[in-house]
PDB file with SEQRES, HELIX, SHEET and CRYST1 records, atoms N, CA, C and O in Angstrom:
SEQRES   1 A   69  MET LYS ARG SER GLN TYR SER TRP GLY ILE GLY ALA LEU          
SEQRES   2 A   69  PHE GLY MET LEU MET LEU ILE LEU ASP GLY LYS THR ASN          
SEQRES   3 A   69  GLY GLU ILE ALA ASP GLN LEU PHE ILE SER GLU ASN THR          
SEQRES   4 A   69  VAL LYS PHE HIS VAL LYS ASN ILE LEU GLN LYS THR GLY          
SEQRES   5 A   69  CYS ARG ASN ARG ASN ASP LEU VAL ALA ALA TYR ILE SER          
SEQRES   6 A   69  PHE PHE GLN ALA                                              
HELIX    1 AA1 ILE A   10  LEU A   21  1                                  12    
HELIX    2 AA2 ASN A   26  LEU A   33  1                                   8    
HELIX    3 AA3 GLU A   37  THR A   51  1                                  15    
HELIX    4 AA4 ARG A   56  GLN A   68  1                                  13    
CRYST1    1.000    1.000    1.000  90.00  90.00  90.00 P 1           1          
ATOM      1  N   MET A   1       0.812  -1.149  -0.047  1.00  0.00           N  
ATOM      2  CA  MET A   1       0.030   0.066  -0.040  1.00  0.00           C  
ATOM      3  C   MET A   1       0.911   1.271   0.018  1.00  0.00           C  
ATOM      4  O   MET A   1       1.908   1.331   0.738  1.00  0.00           O  
ATOM      5  N   LYS A   2       0.526   2.172  -0.722  1.00  0.00           N  
ATOM      6  CA  LYS A   2       1.255   3.544  -0.821  1.00  0.00           C  
ATOM      7  C   LYS A   2       1.021   4.486   0.194  1.00  0.00           C  
ATOM      8  O   LYS A   2      -0.126   4.601   0.625  1.00  0.00           O  
ATOM      9  N   ARG A   3       1.968   5.207   0.660  1.00  0.00           N  
ATOM     10  CA  ARG A   3       1.699   6.147   1.703  1.00  0.00           C  
ATOM     11  C   ARG A   3       1.214   7.385   1.063  1.00  0.00           C  
ATOM     12  O   ARG A   3       1.588   7.641  -0.082  1.00  0.00           O  
ATOM     13  N   SER A   4       0.363   8.227   1.737  1.00  0.00           N  
ATOM     14  CA  SER A   4      -0.088   9.361   1.277  1.00  0.00           C  
ATOM     15  C   SER A   4       0.961  10.350   0.999  1.00  0.00           C  
ATOM     16  O   SER A   4       1.933  10.341   1.754  1.00  0.00           O  
ATOM     17  N   GLN A   5       0.924  11.199   0.041  1.00  0.00           N  
ATOM     18  CA  GLN A   5       1.968  12.227  -0.234  1.00  0.00           C  
ATOM     19  C   GLN A   5       1.861  13.342   0.659  1.00  0.00           C  
ATOM     20  O   GLN A   5       2.673  14.265   0.605  1.00  0.00           O  
ATOM     21  N   TYR A   6       0.904  13.319   1.486  1.00  0.00           N  
ATOM     22  CA  TYR A   6       0.762  14.460   2.404  1.00  0.00           C  
ATOM     23  C   TYR A   6       1.023  14.026   3.836  1.00  0.00           C  
ATOM     24  O   TYR A   6       0.535  12.987   4.281  1.00  0.00           O  
ATOM     25  N   SER A   7       1.777  14.810   4.535  1.00  0.00           N  
ATOM     26  CA  SER A   7       2.008  14.594   5.913  1.00  0.00           C  
ATOM     27  C   SER A   7       1.016  15.513   6.698  1.00  0.00           C  
ATOM     28  O   SER A   7       0.871  16.686   6.354  1.00  0.00           O  
ATOM     29  N   TRP A   8       0.396  15.027   7.656  1.00  0.00           N  
ATOM     30  CA  TRP A   8      -0.668  15.694   8.439  1.00  0.00           C  
ATOM     31  C   TRP A   8      -0.158  16.860   9.009  1.00  0.00           C  
ATOM     32  O   TRP A   8       0.849  16.741   9.707  1.00  0.00           O  
ATOM     33  N   GLY A   9      -0.675  18.018   8.843  1.00  0.00           N  
ATOM     34  CA  GLY A   9      -0.374  19.360   9.257  1.00  0.00           C  
ATOM     35  C   GLY A   9      -0.965  20.318   8.178  1.00  0.00           C  
ATOM     36  O   GLY A   9      -1.828  19.970   7.372  1.00  0.00           O  
ATOM     37  N   ILE A  10      -0.466  21.436   8.240  1.00  0.00           N  
ATOM     38  CA  ILE A  10      -0.903  22.482   7.191  1.00  0.00           C  
ATOM     39  C   ILE A  10      -0.815  22.039   5.797  1.00  0.00           C  
ATOM     40  O   ILE A  10      -1.683  22.313   4.968  1.00  0.00           O  
ATOM     41  N   GLY A  11       0.259  21.340   5.535  1.00  0.00           N  
ATOM     42  CA  GLY A  11       0.512  20.850   4.171  1.00  0.00           C  
ATOM     43  C   GLY A  11      -0.608  19.850   3.735  1.00  0.00           C  
ATOM     44  O   GLY A  11      -1.071  19.902   2.596  1.00  0.00           O  
ATOM     45  N   ALA A  12      -1.018  18.975   4.624  1.00  0.00           N  
ATOM     46  CA  ALA A  12      -2.152  18.090   4.379  1.00  0.00           C  
ATOM     47  C   ALA A  12      -3.418  18.817   4.187  1.00  0.00           C  
ATOM     48  O   ALA A  12      -4.211  18.508   3.297  1.00  0.00           O  
ATOM     49  N   LEU A  13      -3.605  19.746   4.986  1.00  0.00           N  
ATOM     50  CA  LEU A  13      -5.005  20.388   4.844  1.00  0.00           C  
ATOM     51  C   LEU A  13      -4.999  21.277   3.553  1.00  0.00           C  
ATOM     52  O   LEU A  13      -6.060  21.521   2.978  1.00  0.00           O  
ATOM     53  N   PHE A  14      -3.816  21.755   3.105  1.00  0.00           N  
ATOM     54  CA  PHE A  14      -3.726  22.469   1.762  1.00  0.00           C  
ATOM     55  C   PHE A  14      -3.919  21.402   0.837  1.00  0.00           C  
ATOM     56  O   PHE A  14      -4.676  21.627  -0.107  1.00  0.00           O  
ATOM     57  N   GLY A  15      -3.362  20.247   0.932  1.00  0.00           N  
ATOM     58  CA  GLY A  15      -3.567  19.163  -0.159  1.00  0.00           C  
ATOM     59  C   GLY A  15      -5.087  18.827  -0.271  1.00  0.00           C  
ATOM     60  O   GLY A  15      -5.631  18.645  -1.360  1.00  0.00           O  
ATOM     61  N   MET A  16      -5.727  18.756   0.912  1.00  0.00           N  
ATOM     62  CA  MET A  16      -7.168  18.356   0.947  1.00  0.00           C  
ATOM     63  C   MET A  16      -7.909  19.519   0.253  1.00  0.00           C  
ATOM     64  O   MET A  16      -8.807  19.266  -0.550  1.00  0.00           O  
ATOM     65  N   LEU A  17      -7.567  20.743   0.534  1.00  0.00           N  
ATOM     66  CA  LEU A  17      -8.131  21.806  -0.112  1.00  0.00           C  
ATOM     67  C   LEU A  17      -8.044  21.911  -1.587  1.00  0.00           C  
ATOM     68  O   LEU A  17      -9.014  22.294  -2.242  1.00  0.00           O  
ATOM     69  N   MET A  18      -6.902  21.579  -2.139  1.00  0.00           N  
ATOM     70  CA  MET A  18      -6.710  21.405  -3.532  1.00  0.00           C  
ATOM     71  C   MET A  18      -7.528  20.288  -4.136  1.00  0.00           C  
ATOM     72  O   MET A  18      -8.000  20.433  -5.264  1.00  0.00           O  
ATOM     73  N   LEU A  19      -7.728  19.137  -3.414  1.00  0.00           N  
ATOM     74  CA  LEU A  19      -8.551  18.134  -3.909  1.00  0.00           C  
ATOM     75  C   LEU A  19     -10.016  18.464  -3.883  1.00  0.00           C  
ATOM     76  O   LEU A  19     -10.790  18.005  -4.724  1.00  0.00           O  
ATOM     77  N   ILE A  20     -10.414  19.311  -2.857  1.00  0.00           N  
ATOM     78  CA  ILE A  20     -11.920  19.752  -2.807  1.00  0.00           C  
ATOM     79  C   ILE A  20     -11.923  20.587  -4.005  1.00  0.00           C  
ATOM     80  O   ILE A  20     -12.760  20.266  -4.849  1.00  0.00           O  
ATOM     81  N   LEU A  21     -11.163  21.603  -4.271  1.00  0.00           N  
ATOM     82  CA  LEU A  21     -11.195  22.583  -5.467  1.00  0.00           C  
ATOM     83  C   LEU A  21     -11.311  22.020  -6.747  1.00  0.00           C  
ATOM     84  O   LEU A  21     -11.944  22.562  -7.653  1.00  0.00           O  
ATOM     85  N   ASP A  22     -10.578  20.693  -6.877  1.00  0.00           N  
ATOM     86  CA  ASP A  22     -10.530  19.915  -7.999  1.00  0.00           C  
ATOM     87  C   ASP A  22     -11.903  19.167  -8.245  1.00  0.00           C  
ATOM     88  O   ASP A  22     -12.053  18.544  -9.296  1.00  0.00           O  
ATOM     89  N   GLY A  23     -12.917  19.217  -7.286  1.00  0.00           N  
ATOM     90  CA  GLY A  23     -14.176  18.706  -7.378  1.00  0.00           C  
ATOM     91  C   GLY A  23     -14.155  17.219  -6.968  1.00  0.00           C  
ATOM     92  O   GLY A  23     -15.100  16.526  -7.344  1.00  0.00           O  
ATOM     93  N   LYS A  24     -13.224  16.691  -6.272  1.00  0.00           N  
ATOM     94  CA  LYS A  24     -13.176  15.429  -5.764  1.00  0.00           C  
ATOM     95  C   LYS A  24     -14.270  15.220  -4.632  1.00  0.00           C  
ATOM     96  O   LYS A  24     -14.635  16.125  -3.883  1.00  0.00           O  
ATOM     97  N   THR A  25     -14.720  13.994  -4.600  1.00  0.00           N  
ATOM     98  CA  THR A  25     -15.764  13.627  -3.554  1.00  0.00           C  
ATOM     99  C   THR A  25     -15.005  13.269  -2.320  1.00  0.00           C  
ATOM    100  O   THR A  25     -13.781  13.143  -2.345  1.00  0.00           O  
ATOM    101  N   ASN A  26     -15.743  13.097  -1.203  1.00  0.00           N  
ATOM    102  CA  ASN A  26     -15.144  12.659   0.078  1.00  0.00           C  
ATOM    103  C   ASN A  26     -14.437  11.251  -0.166  1.00  0.00           C  
ATOM    104  O   ASN A  26     -13.308  11.010   0.263  1.00  0.00           O  
ATOM    105  N   GLY A  27     -15.089  10.481  -0.784  1.00  0.00           N  
ATOM    106  CA  GLY A  27     -14.608   9.068  -1.111  1.00  0.00           C  
ATOM    107  C   GLY A  27     -13.356   9.019  -1.878  1.00  0.00           C  
ATOM    108  O   GLY A  27     -12.472   8.207  -1.607  1.00  0.00           O  
ATOM    109  N   GLU A  28     -13.252  10.028  -3.003  1.00  0.00           N  
ATOM    110  CA  GLU A  28     -12.124  10.080  -3.872  1.00  0.00           C  
ATOM    111  C   GLU A  28     -10.922  10.672  -2.989  1.00  0.00           C  
ATOM    112  O   GLU A  28      -9.790  10.212  -3.132  1.00  0.00           O  
ATOM    113  N   ILE A  29     -11.164  11.609  -2.156  1.00  0.00           N  
ATOM    114  CA  ILE A  29     -10.102  12.171  -1.361  1.00  0.00           C  
ATOM    115  C   ILE A  29      -9.574  11.197  -0.427  1.00  0.00           C  
ATOM    116  O   ILE A  29      -8.366  11.037  -0.256  1.00  0.00           O  
ATOM    117  N   ALA A  30     -10.625  10.439   0.279  1.00  0.00           N  
ATOM    118  CA  ALA A  30     -10.117   9.456   1.220  1.00  0.00           C  
ATOM    119  C   ALA A  30      -9.218   8.341   0.534  1.00  0.00           C  
ATOM    120  O   ALA A  30      -8.204   7.956   1.116  1.00  0.00           O  
ATOM    121  N   ASP A  31      -9.556   7.860  -0.608  1.00  0.00           N  
ATOM    122  CA  ASP A  31      -8.785   6.988  -1.354  1.00  0.00           C  
ATOM    123  C   ASP A  31      -7.416   7.452  -1.708  1.00  0.00           C  
ATOM    124  O   ASP A  31      -6.420   6.739  -1.589  1.00  0.00           O  
ATOM    125  N   GLN A  32      -7.406   8.700  -2.158  1.00  0.00           N  
ATOM    126  CA  GLN A  32      -6.020   9.393  -2.639  1.00  0.00           C  
ATOM    127  C   GLN A  32      -5.105   9.564  -1.405  1.00  0.00           C  
ATOM    128  O   GLN A  32      -3.895   9.345  -1.462  1.00  0.00           O  
ATOM    129  N   LEU A  33      -5.764   9.977  -0.256  1.00  0.00           N  
ATOM    130  CA  LEU A  33      -4.840  10.260   0.972  1.00  0.00           C  
ATOM    131  C   LEU A  33      -4.757   8.991   1.887  1.00  0.00           C  
ATOM    132  O   LEU A  33      -4.090   9.037   2.922  1.00  0.00           O  
ATOM    133  N   PHE A  34      -5.404   7.900   1.527  1.00  0.00           N  
ATOM    134  CA  PHE A  34      -5.286   6.699   2.404  1.00  0.00           C  
ATOM    135  C   PHE A  34      -5.798   6.967   3.771  1.00  0.00           C  
ATOM    136  O   PHE A  34      -5.180   6.528   4.741  1.00  0.00           O  
ATOM    137  N   ILE A  35      -6.891   7.662   3.914  1.00  0.00           N  
ATOM    138  CA  ILE A  35      -7.677   7.882   5.144  1.00  0.00           C  
ATOM    139  C   ILE A  35      -9.012   7.585   4.938  1.00  0.00           C  
ATOM    140  O   ILE A  35      -9.468   7.406   3.809  1.00  0.00           O  
ATOM    141  N   SER A  36      -9.790   7.509   6.135  1.00  0.00           N  
ATOM    142  CA  SER A  36     -11.289   7.083   6.138  1.00  0.00           C  
ATOM    143  C   SER A  36     -11.920   8.271   5.554  1.00  0.00           C  
ATOM    144  O   SER A  36     -11.365   9.368   5.488  1.00  0.00           O  
ATOM    145  N   GLU A  37     -13.222   7.984   5.088  1.00  0.00           N  
ATOM    146  CA  GLU A  37     -14.141   9.039   4.468  1.00  0.00           C  
ATOM    147  C   GLU A  37     -14.676   9.927   5.759  1.00  0.00           C  
ATOM    148  O   GLU A  37     -14.911  11.132   5.673  1.00  0.00           O  
ATOM    149  N   ASN A  38     -14.821   9.209   6.876  1.00  0.00           N  
ATOM    150  CA  ASN A  38     -15.038  10.082   7.993  1.00  0.00           C  
ATOM    151  C   ASN A  38     -14.041  11.140   8.378  1.00  0.00           C  
ATOM    152  O   ASN A  38     -14.390  12.258   8.756  1.00  0.00           O  
ATOM    153  N   THR A  39     -12.729  10.735   8.265  1.00  0.00           N  
ATOM    154  CA  THR A  39     -11.631  11.663   8.323  1.00  0.00           C  
ATOM    155  C   THR A  39     -11.676  12.715   7.492  1.00  0.00           C  
ATOM    156  O   THR A  39     -11.382  13.816   7.958  1.00  0.00           O  
ATOM    157  N   VAL A  40     -12.014  12.606   6.234  1.00  0.00           N  
ATOM    158  CA  VAL A  40     -12.100  13.626   5.223  1.00  0.00           C  
ATOM    159  C   VAL A  40     -13.380  14.533   5.733  1.00  0.00           C  
ATOM    160  O   VAL A  40     -13.300  15.760   5.793  1.00  0.00           O  
ATOM    161  N   LYS A  41     -14.442  13.881   6.055  1.00  0.00           N  
ATOM    162  CA  LYS A  41     -15.469  14.791   6.324  1.00  0.00           C  
ATOM    163  C   LYS A  41     -15.176  15.668   7.661  1.00  0.00           C  
ATOM    164  O   LYS A  41     -15.686  16.781   7.794  1.00  0.00           O  
ATOM    165  N   PHE A  42     -14.442  15.180   8.504  1.00  0.00           N  
ATOM    166  CA  PHE A  42     -14.136  15.941   9.705  1.00  0.00           C  
ATOM    167  C   PHE A  42     -13.144  17.125   9.249  1.00  0.00           C  
ATOM    168  O   PHE A  42     -13.274  18.235   9.764  1.00  0.00           O  
ATOM    169  N   HIS A  43     -12.241  16.905   8.367  1.00  0.00           N  
ATOM    170  CA  HIS A  43     -11.297  17.976   7.923  1.00  0.00           C  
ATOM    171  C   HIS A  43     -12.000  18.912   6.997  1.00  0.00           C  
ATOM    172  O   HIS A  43     -11.705  20.104   7.076  1.00  0.00           O  
ATOM    173  N   VAL A  44     -12.872  18.533   6.150  1.00  0.00           N  
ATOM    174  CA  VAL A  44     -13.737  19.393   5.337  1.00  0.00           C  
ATOM    175  C   VAL A  44     -14.495  20.318   6.159  1.00  0.00           C  
ATOM    176  O   VAL A  44     -14.532  21.517   5.882  1.00  0.00           O  
ATOM    177  N   LYS A  45     -15.091  19.832   7.138  1.00  0.00           N  
ATOM    178  CA  LYS A  45     -16.011  20.635   8.061  1.00  0.00           C  
ATOM    179  C   LYS A  45     -15.168  21.650   8.832  1.00  0.00           C  
ATOM    180  O   LYS A  45     -15.623  22.760   9.111  1.00  0.00           O  
ATOM    181  N   ASN A  46     -13.902  21.252   9.185  1.00  0.00           N  
ATOM    182  CA  ASN A  46     -13.032  22.244   9.904  1.00  0.00           C  
ATOM    183  C   ASN A  46     -12.574  23.464   8.928  1.00  0.00           C  
ATOM    184  O   ASN A  46     -12.532  24.649   9.259  1.00  0.00           O  
ATOM    185  N   ILE A  47     -12.242  22.929   7.667  1.00  0.00           N  
ATOM    186  CA  ILE A  47     -11.870  23.851   6.639  1.00  0.00           C  
ATOM    187  C   ILE A  47     -12.962  24.859   6.352  1.00  0.00           C  
ATOM    188  O   ILE A  47     -12.681  26.057   6.335  1.00  0.00           O  
ATOM    189  N   LEU A  48     -14.277  24.404   6.110  1.00  0.00           N  
ATOM    190  CA  LEU A  48     -15.352  25.212   5.943  1.00  0.00           C  
ATOM    191  C   LEU A  48     -15.492  26.260   7.145  1.00  0.00           C  
ATOM    192  O   LEU A  48     -15.614  27.467   6.931  1.00  0.00           O  
ATOM    193  N   GLN A  49     -15.466  25.702   8.426  1.00  0.00           N  
ATOM    194  CA  GLN A  49     -15.624  26.488   9.584  1.00  0.00           C  
ATOM    195  C   GLN A  49     -14.503  27.623   9.597  1.00  0.00           C  
ATOM    196  O   GLN A  49     -14.794  28.805   9.785  1.00  0.00           O  
ATOM    197  N   LYS A  50     -13.321  27.219   9.402  1.00  0.00           N  
ATOM    198  CA  LYS A  50     -12.114  28.109   9.460  1.00  0.00           C  
ATOM    199  C   LYS A  50     -12.334  29.336   8.296  1.00  0.00           C  
ATOM    200  O   LYS A  50     -12.058  30.515   8.521  1.00  0.00           O  
ATOM    201  N   THR A  51     -12.780  28.923   7.254  1.00  0.00           N  
ATOM    202  CA  THR A  51     -12.952  29.924   6.078  1.00  0.00           C  
ATOM    203  C   THR A  51     -14.231  30.666   6.008  1.00  0.00           C  
ATOM    204  O   THR A  51     -14.423  31.525   5.147  1.00  0.00           O  
ATOM    205  N   GLY A  52     -15.183  30.318   6.979  1.00  0.00           N  
ATOM    206  CA  GLY A  52     -16.468  30.890   7.022  1.00  0.00           C  
ATOM    207  C   GLY A  52     -17.316  30.547   5.818  1.00  0.00           C  
ATOM    208  O   GLY A  52     -18.251  31.286   5.509  1.00  0.00           O  
ATOM    209  N   CYS A  53     -17.045  29.508   5.155  1.00  0.00           N  
ATOM    210  CA  CYS A  53     -17.795  29.143   4.112  1.00  0.00           C  
ATOM    211  C   CYS A  53     -18.871  28.056   4.541  1.00  0.00           C  
ATOM    212  O   CYS A  53     -18.660  27.244   5.442  1.00  0.00           O  
ATOM    213  N   ARG A  54     -20.046  28.125   3.805  1.00  0.00           N  
ATOM    214  CA  ARG A  54     -21.046  27.184   4.271  1.00  0.00           C  
ATOM    215  C   ARG A  54     -21.103  25.872   3.545  1.00  0.00           C  
ATOM    216  O   ARG A  54     -21.768  24.919   3.949  1.00  0.00           O  
ATOM    217  N   ASN A  55     -20.350  25.868   2.415  1.00  0.00           N  
ATOM    218  CA  ASN A  55     -20.386  24.649   1.555  1.00  0.00           C  
ATOM    219  C   ASN A  55     -19.089  24.605   0.739  1.00  0.00           C  
ATOM    220  O   ASN A  55     -18.251  25.504   0.812  1.00  0.00           O  
ATOM    221  N   ARG A  56     -18.949  23.463  -0.083  1.00  0.00           N  
ATOM    222  CA  ARG A  56     -17.766  23.470  -0.989  1.00  0.00           C  
ATOM    223  C   ARG A  56     -17.868  24.547  -2.122  1.00  0.00           C  
ATOM    224  O   ARG A  56     -16.881  25.142  -2.552  1.00  0.00           O  
ATOM    225  N   ASN A  57     -19.135  24.744  -2.564  1.00  0.00           N  
ATOM    226  CA  ASN A  57     -19.253  25.766  -3.629  1.00  0.00           C  
ATOM    227  C   ASN A  57     -18.797  27.092  -3.158  1.00  0.00           C  
ATOM    228  O   ASN A  57     -18.107  27.822  -3.870  1.00  0.00           O  
ATOM    229  N   ASP A  58     -19.212  27.438  -1.852  1.00  0.00           N  
ATOM    230  CA  ASP A  58     -18.693  28.780  -1.310  1.00  0.00           C  
ATOM    231  C   ASP A  58     -17.079  28.845  -1.172  1.00  0.00           C  
ATOM    232  O   ASP A  58     -16.375  29.837  -1.360  1.00  0.00           O  
ATOM    233  N   LEU A  59     -16.698  27.632  -0.823  1.00  0.00           N  
ATOM    234  CA  LEU A  59     -15.228  27.563  -0.648  1.00  0.00           C  
ATOM    235  C   LEU A  59     -14.433  27.853  -2.051  1.00  0.00           C  
ATOM    236  O   LEU A  59     -13.496  28.648  -2.130  1.00  0.00           O  
ATOM    237  N   VAL A  60     -14.900  27.160  -3.044  1.00  0.00           N  
ATOM    238  CA  VAL A  60     -14.383  27.327  -4.378  1.00  0.00           C  
ATOM    239  C   VAL A  60     -14.447  28.811  -4.764  1.00  0.00           C  
ATOM    240  O   VAL A  60     -13.454  29.395  -5.197  1.00  0.00           O  
ATOM    241  N   ALA A  61     -15.685  29.435  -4.591  1.00  0.00           N  
ATOM    242  CA  ALA A  61     -15.853  30.847  -4.980  1.00  0.00           C  
ATOM    243  C   ALA A  61     -14.968  31.716  -4.125  1.00  0.00           C  
ATOM    244  O   ALA A  61     -14.405  32.674  -4.656  1.00  0.00           O  
ATOM    245  N   ALA A  62     -14.799  31.459  -2.833  1.00  0.00           N  
ATOM    246  CA  ALA A  62     -13.785  32.331  -2.014  1.00  0.00           C  
ATOM    247  C   ALA A  62     -12.416  32.114  -2.423  1.00  0.00           C  
ATOM    248  O   ALA A  62     -11.636  33.061  -2.325  1.00  0.00           O  
ATOM    249  N   TYR A  63     -12.017  31.014  -2.862  1.00  0.00           N  
ATOM    250  CA  TYR A  63     -10.644  30.657  -3.332  1.00  0.00           C  
ATOM    251  C   TYR A  63     -10.422  31.589  -4.533  1.00  0.00           C  
ATOM    252  O   TYR A  63      -9.499  32.404  -4.565  1.00  0.00           O  
ATOM    253  N   ILE A  64     -11.365  31.416  -5.568  1.00  0.00           N  
ATOM    254  CA  ILE A  64     -11.143  32.202  -6.784  1.00  0.00           C  
ATOM    255  C   ILE A  64     -11.124  33.578  -6.651  1.00  0.00           C  
ATOM    256  O   ILE A  64     -10.310  34.264  -7.268  1.00  0.00           O  
ATOM    257  N   SER A  65     -12.055  34.102  -5.804  1.00  0.00           N  
ATOM    258  CA  SER A  65     -12.065  35.497  -5.671  1.00  0.00           C  
ATOM    259  C   SER A  65     -10.904  36.029  -4.945  1.00  0.00           C  
ATOM    260  O   SER A  65     -10.461  37.125  -5.286  1.00  0.00           O  
ATOM    261  N   PHE A  66     -10.372  35.389  -4.000  1.00  0.00           N  
ATOM    262  CA  PHE A  66      -9.182  35.734  -3.259  1.00  0.00           C  
ATOM    263  C   PHE A  66      -7.986  35.877  -4.147  1.00  0.00           C  
ATOM    264  O   PHE A  66      -7.239  36.852  -4.057  1.00  0.00           O  
ATOM    265  N   PHE A  67      -7.781  34.787  -5.110  1.00  0.00           N  
ATOM    266  CA  PHE A  67      -6.721  34.895  -6.010  1.00  0.00           C  
ATOM    267  C   PHE A  67      -6.847  35.654  -7.259  1.00  0.00           C  
ATOM    268  O   PHE A  67      -5.878  35.718  -8.016  1.00  0.00           O  
ATOM    269  N   GLN A  68      -8.053  36.287  -7.569  1.00  0.00           N  
ATOM    270  CA  GLN A  68      -8.195  37.083  -8.682  1.00  0.00           C  
ATOM    271  C   GLN A  68      -8.171  38.518  -8.174  1.00  0.00           C  
ATOM    272  O   GLN A  68      -8.062  39.435  -8.988  1.00  0.00           O  
ATOM    273  N   ALA A  69      -8.261  38.742  -6.961  1.00  0.00           N  
ATOM    274  CA  ALA A  69      -8.260  40.193  -6.438  1.00  0.00           C  
ATOM    275  C   ALA A  69      -6.889  40.736  -6.500  1.00  0.00           C  
ATOM    276  O   ALA A  69      -6.664  41.888  -6.128  1.00  0.00           O  
TER     277      ALA A  69                                                      
END                                                                             
């Protein structure tokens, strides 16, 4: 079994953010990072709370507007 390319910390959360922005599902993210889907849900929830976004669509919009400004 391959190890995840992300070590847990800010780099891992950034990696997960990139996967979310790529439109990956929780299951796809879990498979790619070799973690459970529940762990993905936990981290997605935390990312949304920390960014003040209500859902993934808001997160994508916030990311795009931040980097286009």
